[in-house]
C-alpha positions in Angstrom: 21.5 11.7 5.8 23.7 8.8 4.8 21.5 5.8 4.0 22.7 2.3 3.2 20.3 -0.1 1.4 21.1 -3.8 1.2 19.3 -5.4 -1.8 18.7 -3.8 -5.2 15.4 -5.5 -6.2 12.1 -3.6 -6.7 12.0 -2.5 -3.1 15.6 -1.5 -2.7 15.8 0.3 -6.1 12.6 2.2 -5.6 13.6 3.3 -2.2 17.0 4.4 -3.5 15.4 6.5 -6.2 12.9 8.1 -3.9 15.4 8.9 -1.1 18.1 10.2 -3.4 15.5 12.5 -4.9 15.0 13.9 -1.4 18.7 14.8 -1.2 19.9 11.8 0.9 23.4 10.2 0.3 22.5 6.7 -0.8 24.7 3.6 -1.0 23.1 0.5 -2.3 24.7 -3.0 -2.0 23.6 -5.6 -4.5 25.0 -9.1 -4.8 24.1 -9.8 -8.4 26.8 -8.3 -10.7 24.5 -7.7 -13.7 21.9 -6.0 -11.6 24.5 -3.9 -9.8 25.8 -2.6 -13.2 22.2 -1.8 -14.3 21.5 0.0 -11.1 24.6 2.0 -11.4 23.3 3.4 -14.7 19.8 3.9 -13.5 20.2 5.5 -10.0 21.6 8.6 -8.5 23.3 6.5 -5.9 26.6 4.8 -5.1 26.1 1.1 -6.0 28.4 -1.6 -4.6 28.5 -5.2 -5.8 28.7 -7.7 -2.9 27.1 -9.4 0.0 25.6 -6.8 2.2 24.9 -9.3 5.0 28.6 -9.2 6.0 30.3 -6.8 8.4 33.2 -6.2 5.9 30.8 -5.1 3.1 28.8 -2.9 5.4 32.1 -1.2 6.6 33.1 -0.7 2.9 29.7 1.0 2.4 30.4 3.4 5.3 28.0 1.9 7.8 29.8 3.6 10.7 28.6 7.0 9.5 25.1 5.9 8.3 22.0 7.3 9.9 19.8 4.6 8.4 20.3 1.0 7.3 17.7 -0.8 5.2 17.6 -4.6 4.7 15.4 -5.2 1.5 16.8 -8.4 -0.1 14.4 -11.2 -1.0 15.9 -13.4 1.8 14.6 -13.2 5.4 17.9 -14.7 6.5 20.0 -12.0 4.9 17.8 -9.2 6.1 17.9 -10.6 9.7 21.7 -10.6 9.6 21.7 -7.1 8.3 19.4 -6.0 11.1 21.5 -7.7 13.8 24.8 -6.3 12.4 23.4 -2.8 12.1 21.9 -2.7 15.6 24.3 -4.8 17.6 27.7 -4.3 16.0 27.5 -0.9 14.3 24.9 0.9 16.4 23.2 2.5 13.4 20.7 5.0 14.8 17.8 3.6 12.7 17.4 0.1 11.1 14.5 -1.1 9.1 14.4 -4.6 7.6 11.9 -6.5 5.5 10.9 -9.9 7.1 8.1 -12.1 5.7 8.3 -15.0 8.1 6.4 -14.1 11.3 8.9 -16.1 13.4 11.7 -13.8 12.2 9.6 -10.7 12.8 8.9 -11.8 16.3 12.5 -12.6 17.0 13.7 -9.2 15.6 11.1 -7.3 17.7 12.1 -9.1 20.9 15.8 -8.5 20.2 15.2 -4.8 19.9 12.2 -4.1 22.1 14.1 -1.3 23.8 14.2 0.6 20.6 10.8 0.0 19.0 10.7 3.1 16.9 14.3 3.0 15.7 14.7 -0.7 15.0 11.7 -2.1 13.1 10.7 -4.8 10.7 8.0 -4.6 8.0 6.1 -7.6 6.8 4.8 -7.3 3.2 2.6 -10.4 3.5 0.8 -9.1 6.5 0.4 -5.7 4.7 -1.1 -7.6 1.7 -3.7 -9.3 4.0 -4.6 -5.9 5.5 -5.0 -4.4 2.0 -7.2 -7.2 0.8 -9.4 -7.0 3.9 -9.8 -3.2 3.4 -10.9 -3.9 -0.2 -13.5 -6.4 0.9 -14.9 -3.8 3.3 -15.6 -1.3 0.5 -17.8 -2.9 -2.3 -16.8 -1.8 -5.8 -13.5 -0.2 -4.8 -10.5 -1.0 -7.0 -8.0 0.4 -4.4 -8.4 1.2 -0.7 -6.1 2.6 2.0 -7.1 3.6 5.6 -5.9 6.6 7.6 -6.7 8.6 10.7 -6.8 5.5 13.0 -9.1 3.8 10.4 -11.7 6.5 10.6 -11.0 7.7 7.0 -10.6 5.7 3.9 -9.2 6.7 0.5 -10.9 4.5 -2.0 -10.8 4.4 -5.8 -13.9 3.7 -7.9 -14.4 3.4 -11.7 -17.1 5.9 -12.8 -19.7 4.4 -15.1 -21.8 6.3 -17.6 -24.8 5.9 -15.4 -23.1 7.1 -12.2 -24.4 10.2 -10.4 -20.8 11.5 -10.4 -20.4 11.3 -14.2 -20.1 14.8 -15.7 -19.8 16.6 -12.3 -17.0 19.1 -11.6 -15.1 18.3 -8.5 -16.4 21.5 -6.8 -20.0 20.1 -7.3 -19.0 16.9 -5.5 -17.7 19.0 -2.6 -21.0 20.8 -2.4 -22.8 17.4 -2.5 -20.9 16.4 0.6 -20.7 19.9 2.2 -21.5 18.6 5.7 -19.1 15.6 5.6 -15.3 15.1 5.3 -15.6 13.7 1.7 -13.4 14.9 -1.1 -12.2 13.9 -4.5 -8.4 13.6 -4.1 -7.1 12.0 -7.2 -8.2 11.0 -10.7 -6.7 8.5 -13.2 -8.0 9.2 -16.6 -8.8 6.5 -19.2 -5.5 7.4 -21.0 -3.6 6.6 -17.7 -2.9 10.3 -16.9 -3.1 11.1 -13.1 -4.7 14.4 -11.9 -4.5 15.9 -8.4 -7.8 17.8 -9.1 -8.9 21.4 -8.6 -12.5 22.3 -8.3 -12.9 22.9 -12.0 -11.8 19.4 -13.1 -14.6 17.3 -14.5 -15.3 13.6 -13.6 -15.6 11.7 -16.9 -17.1 8.2 -17.4 -14.3 5.7 -17.3 -12.2 7.7 -14.8 -10.8 6.0 -11.7 -11.7 8.5 -9.0 -10.3 8.4 -5.5 -12.4 9.8 -2.7 -11.3 10.5 0.9 -14.3 9.4 2.9 -15.1 9.4 6.6 -15.9 5.8 7.5 -19.2 7.0 9.0 -20.3 8.4 5.6 -19.1 5.4 3.5 -22.5 3.9 3.0 -23.8 7.2 1.7 -21.0 7.5 -0.9 -21.4 3.8 -1.8 -25.2 4.4 -2.4 -24.5 7.2 -4.9 -21.9 5.0 -6.6 -24.5 2.2 -6.9 -22.7 -0.1 -4.5 -24.1 -1.8 -1.4 -22.7 -4.1 1.3 -23.6 -7.8 1.3 -25.2 -9.4 4.4 -22.7 -12.2 4.3 -19.7 -12.4 2.0 -18.9 -15.5 0.0 -15.1 -15.5 -0.7 -13.0 -17.9 -2.6 -9.2 -17.8 -1.9 -6.7 -19.4 -4.2 -3.5 -20.4 -2.4 -2.8 -21.5 1.2 0.5 -19.7 1.6 1.1 -17.1 4.3 -1.2 -14.5 2.6 -4.1 -16.9 1.6 -4.1 -18.7 4.9 -4.0 -15.6 7.1 -6.7 -14.0 5.0 -9.0 -17.1 5.4 -8.4 -16.9 9.2 -9.5 -13.3 9.4 -12.5 -13.9 7.2 -13.6 -16.6 9.5 -13.5 -14.1 12.4 -16.1 -11.9 10.6 -18.3 -14.9 9.7 -17.7 -14.8 5.9 -18.3 -18.0 3.9 -14.8 -19.1 2.8 -13.6 -21.6 0.2 -9.8 -22.1 0.1 -8.3 -23.8 -3.0 -4.8 -25.2 -2.8 -3.1 -27.4 -5.3 -0.4 -28.9 -3.0 -1.9 -31.8 -0.9 0.3 -31.2 2.1 -0.4 -27.5 2.3 -4.1 -28.1 1.8 -4.2 -30.7 4.6 -2.4 -28.3 7.0 -4.8 -25.5 6.1 -7.8 -27.7 6.8 -6.3 -28.5 10.2 -5.8 -24.8 11.1 -9.1 -23.4 9.8 -12.3 -23.8 11.8 -15.2 -23.2 9.4 -13.6 -22.8 5.9 -14.0 -25.4 3.2 -10.5 -26.4 1.9 -10.3 -27.9 -1.6 -7.2 -29.6 -3.0 -7.2 -28.7 -6.7 -5.8 -26.5 -9.4 -7.5 -23.1 -9.3 -7.0 -22.5 -13.0 -9.0 -25.7 -13.7 -12.4 -24.6 -14.9 -14.1 -27.7 -13.5 -12.8 -27.1 -10.0 -14.2 -23.5 -10.0 -17.5 -24.6 -11.4 -17.9 -27.4 -8.9 -17.5 -24.9 -6.1 -20.1 -22.6 -7.7 -17.8 -19.8 -8.7 -20.8 -17.9 -10.1 -22.1 -17.4 -6.5 -18.8 -16.0 -5.2 -18.8 -12.3 -4.3 -15.0 -12.0 -4.4 -12.3 -14.3 -5.7 -8.8 -13.7 -4.3 -5.8 -15.2 -6.1 -3.1 -15.2 -3.4 -0.6 -17.8 -4.5 3.1 -17.0 -4.8 2.9 -17.4 -8.7 2.1 -14.0 -10.2 1.1 -15.3 -13.6 -1.0 -18.1 -12.1 -2.8 -15.5 -10.0 -3.6 -13.4 -13.1 -4.9 -16.3 -15.1 -7.0 -17.6 -12.1 -8.5 -14.1 -11.5 -9.5 -13.7 -15.2 -11.0 -17.2 -15.3 -13.0 -16.6 -12.1 -14.5 -13.4 -13.5 -15.3 -15.0 -16.8 -17.1 -17.8 -14.9 -19.2 -15.4 -12.9 -17.4 -14.2 -9.8 -18.5 -10.7 -8.9 -15.0 -9.3 -8.1 -11.5 -10.7 -8.6 -8.4 -9.6 -6.8 -4.9 -10.8 -7.7 -1.6 -10.8 -5.8 0.9 -9.4 -8.4 4.4 -8.3 -7.6 5.2 -7.5 -11.2 4.9 -3.7 -11.7 4.3 -4.1 -15.4 1.0 -5.9 -14.6 -0.4 -3.2 -12.3 -2.0 -1.3 -15.2 -4.3 -4.2 -15.8 -6.5 -3.2 -12.9 -10.1 -2.8 -14.0 -9.2 -3.2 -17.6 -9.2 -6.9 -18.3 -11.4 -8.2 -15.5 -9.1 -7.9 -12.5 -10.8 -5.6 -10.0 -7.8 -5.0 -7.7 -4.1 -5.7 -7.7 -2.2 -6.2 -4.5 1.6 -5.9 -4.6 3.4 -6.9 -1.3 6.6 -5.3 -2.5 4.9 -2.0 -3.2 3.2 -2.2 0.2 6.6 -2.9 1.8 8.0 0.3 0.2 5.1 2.2 1.8 5.7 0.7 5.2 9.4 1.5 5.1 8.9 5.1 4.0 6.3 5.4 6.8 8.9 4.3 9.4 11.7 6.5 8.1 9.6 9.6 7.3 10.1 11.2 10.7 8.5 10.9 14.1 5.5 13.0 13.0 4.7 10.6 10.0 1.9 8.2 11.0 1.2 6.5 7.7 2.2 6.5 4.0 0.6 4.9 0.9 1.1 5.0 -2.8 -1.8 4.6 -5.3 -1.6 1.9 -8.0 1.4 2.7 -10.3 3.0 4.8 -7.6 2.1 8.0 -9.3 0.3 9.5 -6.3 1.4 9.4 -2.7 -0.5 9.9 0.5 1.1 10.9 3.8 -0.6 11.3 7.2 1.4 13.6 9.5 1.1 15.5 12.7 1.4 19.2 12.1 4.3 20.7 14.1 4.8 24.2 15.4 7.0 26.3 13.2 6.5 24.3 10.0 5.4 25.8 6.7 2.2 23.8 7.0 1.1 25.9 10.0 2.4 29.2 8.8 -0.9 30.6 7.4 -4.1 30.0 5.5 -3.7 27.0 3.2 -4.3 29.2 0.1 -1.4 31.4 1.1 1.4 28.9 2.2 2.5 28.1 -1.3 1.7 24.4 -1.6 3.3 23.1 -4.8 1.2 22.2 -7.8 0.0 18.7 -7.4 -0.2 18.8 -3.6 -3.4 19.2 -1.6 -4.4 18.9 2.1 -7.3 16.4 1.8 -8.3 16.1 5.4 -7.6 17.1 9.0 -8.4 15.7 12.4 -8.6 18.3 15.2 -9.3 16.6 18.4 -12.1 14.1 17.6 -13.4 16.0 14.6 -12.6 15.1 11.0 -12.6 18.1 8.6 -12.1 18.8 4.9 -10.1 22.1 4.9 -10.7 24.9 2.5 -8.3 27.5 1.2 -9.1 29.9 4.0 -8.5 27.4 6.8 -5.3 27.1 8.8 -3.6 23.9 10.0 -2.9 24.2 13.7 0.1 22.5 15.5 -1.1 19.2 16.8 -3.6 18.6 13.9 -3.4 15.3 12.1 -3.2 16.1 8.4 -3.7 14.0 5.3 -1.6 15.2 2.3 -2.0 14.0 -1.3 0.7 14.7 -3.8 1.9 13.6 -7.2 5.1 11.5 -7.0 7.0 14.3 -8.8 5.9 16.8 -6.2 6.3 14.5 -3.2 9.9 15.5 -2.4 8.7 19.1 -1.8 6.2 18.0 0.9 8.9 17.4 3.5 9.7 21.2 3.3 6.2 21.8 4.7 5.6 19.1 7.3 8.8 19.5 9.4 10.0 16.5 11.5 
C-alpha cells in the first residue's frame, strides 16, 4: 500500500520505519530541512521537504494514489488540515491524524462520523491518562497494558531476590497457574536483553518479567509477588495540564485522595474550580519544602505529568527520595525510557509511543483490536480476531511454523479465556493475543490475515 506520512518527528519516523519494514511504499513529508535530510539517510522511505498541510505538497507526494494518509506533526492545526484535505478533497480511503486537543478530536469525529473506522483521530494525552490509570490498578507493576475488553492485563514486575518466582523456569510458572490463563510472555534481563521465553528459560532476580494475567486472577499473582492493593490510594499529581487534570478527575471518580501541584497560578486556580474533592497547591513540585509540607512520605504514588520531561524526571526522583512509595513520570524522550526501575522511577509513560501504538492499531486491519509496545519498543503485542483461511488457523500451534520470537499468549473463545499449548488450535472467530519481538513483528501479518 502507498502510505503518506506528514510529520517526521518521533511518531512519524517510527511509523515510517515500521511500515516500510512490512513492505509498504512510504512517502514522508517533513517541513524542517535538516530533519528531512537526516530522515532521508535513516529511512527506507521517500522523504520530501515541505509543508504537508497543503494540497500542492500532498499532490506532489502522490496523495491521489495513497491508500493511507497519516497526520503526525506536533501541531493539532496542521494535523487537522491534513485530515480535512485527505478526506474531503482527495478522498483517501483511510486517514488517521494525531490530535491532542479534545475540541479538535470532537470536531474531526463529527466531520467524519459516516466513516468512523476509516477516518479516525488518536489522542496521545488521553492514552497517557489511560496508561497511568492502568498502572495505578496494578500495585508494583512497572508497565501495564489491557486487552480482551479489559479482562486480561499484561503487566511487568521487577523480580526481587526474595520473590517466589526467582529461580523458577517459565514452565514451572505455567504449572503454578495451570488452571488459570496466566503466562510469562516476555523478560527483560538486567543487561537490557529482551527474551520471548520458552519453557526452559529461567527467571533471574533483577529480571523485569511480563505476565499475561486474567483480571480475575490478578490478586493471586500480586500476592505471590508480594504486592497488595490499598484500601484508598493517596496520589500526588504534578502538573495541571491536560494529562494531570484529566487524571485527577478520574481519580476523584474512584474516591482516591488526590493532591494536585501546579506552579502556574492561573492554571492552578482553574484546576481548583474544575475539581470537586482534590487539594490543589500552587507551587514548584521540585521544591523539597512543598513536597514535605504535603506529606510526600505518605503518598502511595507520585505522578509527574507536566509538559517538561526533565522537570518530570527530577520531580519523580525527588519524590521517591523523600518517601513516596511509587513514582511515575511522563517522558517523551526515548533516551530516558531505560531509566525505568533503575534510578527510582517506577514507570515511564510516553504519549508519543502510545500514539504510535494507537495508530498501528487503527491501520493494522479490520481484525486488529489493539496493539501495544513494551518499554523500549523491543516487544510488540497484538490482539486480533482469527480469520478463516489464515495461517494462524491452519493447524496445531506447534505445527504452523510461528517464527522464533513469536508466541500466542492467550485466546478468548466465547466467554472463556485460555492459555493455549502447542497441541491446541486457533479456531476462526477466536480472539488471539500475539506477543513478538520487534524484529519478528513484520512476519506476524503473514499469519493473522486481514
